[in-house]
N, C-alpha and C positions, 0 to 999 in steps of 0.2 A: 280752053287749053291755056297752060302754063309757058307761060314765056321762060327762056332761059337768059342769063343775065353773062356777060362778059364779065374778066377779070376783075377789069376798072370799076364797074358798077357792082361786083362785090365788095369792094374796097371802099364802099360808103361807111364803114363803121358799124352799120347794122344790116340786118335782112332783109331784102325786099322780095314779095311775092306778087305778082300780078298773073291774073287769071279771068279769061274770058270764055263767058258764056251766050250761048247763040250766035256769036259773032268770031270771026278770025280778028286777033288783036295783029296789028301792024306795028312796024317799027318806028315810024312818024306817032302813034298813039303811045307808046312805050315811052319814046323819049320825053313827048310832050308830058307823059303824067310824072316823070323823073324830075324833069324843069320845075315842075309847079309845087313839087314834093320838099324841094331842096329848100324853099321859103321857111318850113318846117324849122331847117335843122339849125336857123339862126335862133329861133323862138325855145327851145329844147333839146340842149345836148344828150339829154339821157334817152333816147329812142333806140328801143332793143330789135323792134323788128317793124315792117310796115306792109299789110297786105289789103292789096286792092282788087276789087272785083269789077269788071266792066260786063255790063248784062244787056241787053235787048229783048224788051216784048212788048210787040205788035210797036206803036209810035216812042214808046218810051225809051229813051236810052239811060239807064243809071250808073253810078259808080260809087261805090261802097268803098268806105276804108275803113279799116282799123289799125288803129296806132298802139301798137304796147311800149309804155314807160317801164321804169324801174319799180314802179310802185302802183301804175294806173292803165286802165284801158280805154280808149277812147273810139268810139265809133262815129262818123256820121255818114250819110248819103247824101247824092245832088241827083234827080232827075228831070231830065228837057226831054228835046225832041232832036238834040245835037249831043254825040260823045263829048264831044271837047267843052261844049258848054257846061255838062253835068259834072267833068273834071273838076273846072272850075269852080263850081259851088260847090262841090264837097270838100275842098281844098280850103276855101274860104270860110266854111264852117267849122273846119280843123284848126285854121288858125284861129278863130272865134272863140272857140273851146279852149286851147290853149291859153291863151290870154286872159282869159276869166278864170279858168282853173290858178293862175300863177297869182292874179291878185286875190282872188280866195286866199291861197297857201301866206301869203305874206300877211292878210289882213288876221287870218288864225292866228299866227305867230306873235298878234299883237296883242293878241286877246288873252285872259288868264281861263285856266282851264274851267274855273269853279264858276263862269259867267252861263254854265249850260242849265240850261232847265228843264229839266226831268218830265216834269207835268206834261207837257204840252207833247200831245199825240199827232197832230197834225200837221205838219209843216207848209208854211206856204213857197210855191217854186218860186225862183226868180224870173222875171220877166223876161220873152224872149221875142224877137220879132213875130208878127202875126204870118209872113210868108213863109218862114222856118217852119211853123207848128205843122201848118197848111199841109207843108212838100212832107214831113215826117209821120202826118197821120193817113196820107195818099199811101205812101208805101206801105204802111201798118197794114191798111185796109187790102190792098194787095196781096200780101202775106196771108191773108186772112182767108180771102177768096179762094188762093192756091191749096190750103189746107183742109178746109172742110169738108171737102168732099172723097176725103180719104181717111180710114178710121186711126185712132192715135194710137199709139205704141210706142213701147219703150227701145231706142235705136242706141243708147250705151250709159255707160256710166261715168260720170264726171268728182273727182277728188279737189275740193278746194280747201285752202287753211282757214282755220279759223283764227280771224284777227281780232288781235284788243284794239277797238277803237271810240274815240268820242263819235259824239252826236253829230257834228259838225262834219267828223272826216268821215262819217256813213254817208250823209248827204253829196259831199262831194264824188263820192265816188261813185255814188248812184248815179249821178251829172251828166261825168264824165263816160259813162256805158249807157248801152239797152237794156240792162237787166232789167229782168220785174222786181225784182226784190234781192237783199242781202241779210244773212245773218252773220251776226258777230257778237263777241264780249264787250258789253260797256267797258269802257275803263273809269267808268263814275264808279258801278257795284257791284264790275264784274257780273254781273247778269247775263244769260244770253237774251237779246232782243232782235229782232227783224224788224228792217225798213222796208216800203214796198210801196211800188207806183200806183197812186189811184188813177182813174179814169178822169177825173177832172184837172190832171195835170201837178196836183199835188201830191205827198207824202204822206203815208202812213205809217206810223211806228208801233208794235206789238212789242208788249212786256209781260211776257210768260209769269203764272205767278208762282 
């Protein structure tokens, strides 16, 4: 069920979408999510839209938030046995990722472009708290179980811009999204490259000859 919002809520300055799956989203839930997400506005003024999905699967109450900024997309999830706790968990992760992204952008602006070592094929992912990793693995495992009993098929086409990025910028975009890979044109040598997410939590870099 998609919630409808008042004119006051639509005046937030960005699009807000709340979807309920396998549950009836109440006005109290909607107000709670809006109150929690209001903290994010102080961290980043460049929000384009926010998508919140609340879902109940047996005992698991999940909250998935997708935040679109001007050049980046951030996706987080919280899962517990209580929907309000799951919303808190997802918003906390979102705040942490935004702070980490802003710090990386500040550090990146201080570094010289020439400092990128293109000979490195496997890049070490930054440290994440163990409980966050376990929760994300559990969500991914649930998705795999739901999908493995039906045949795969092409359900649509997507068009994405081919951006010119440095390797550091490509890594930041991967960290802020749940995408499995990113195709980009390297700013250093203008060659097409693919950065992808490895099973061990690190990143791999494909440089076609």
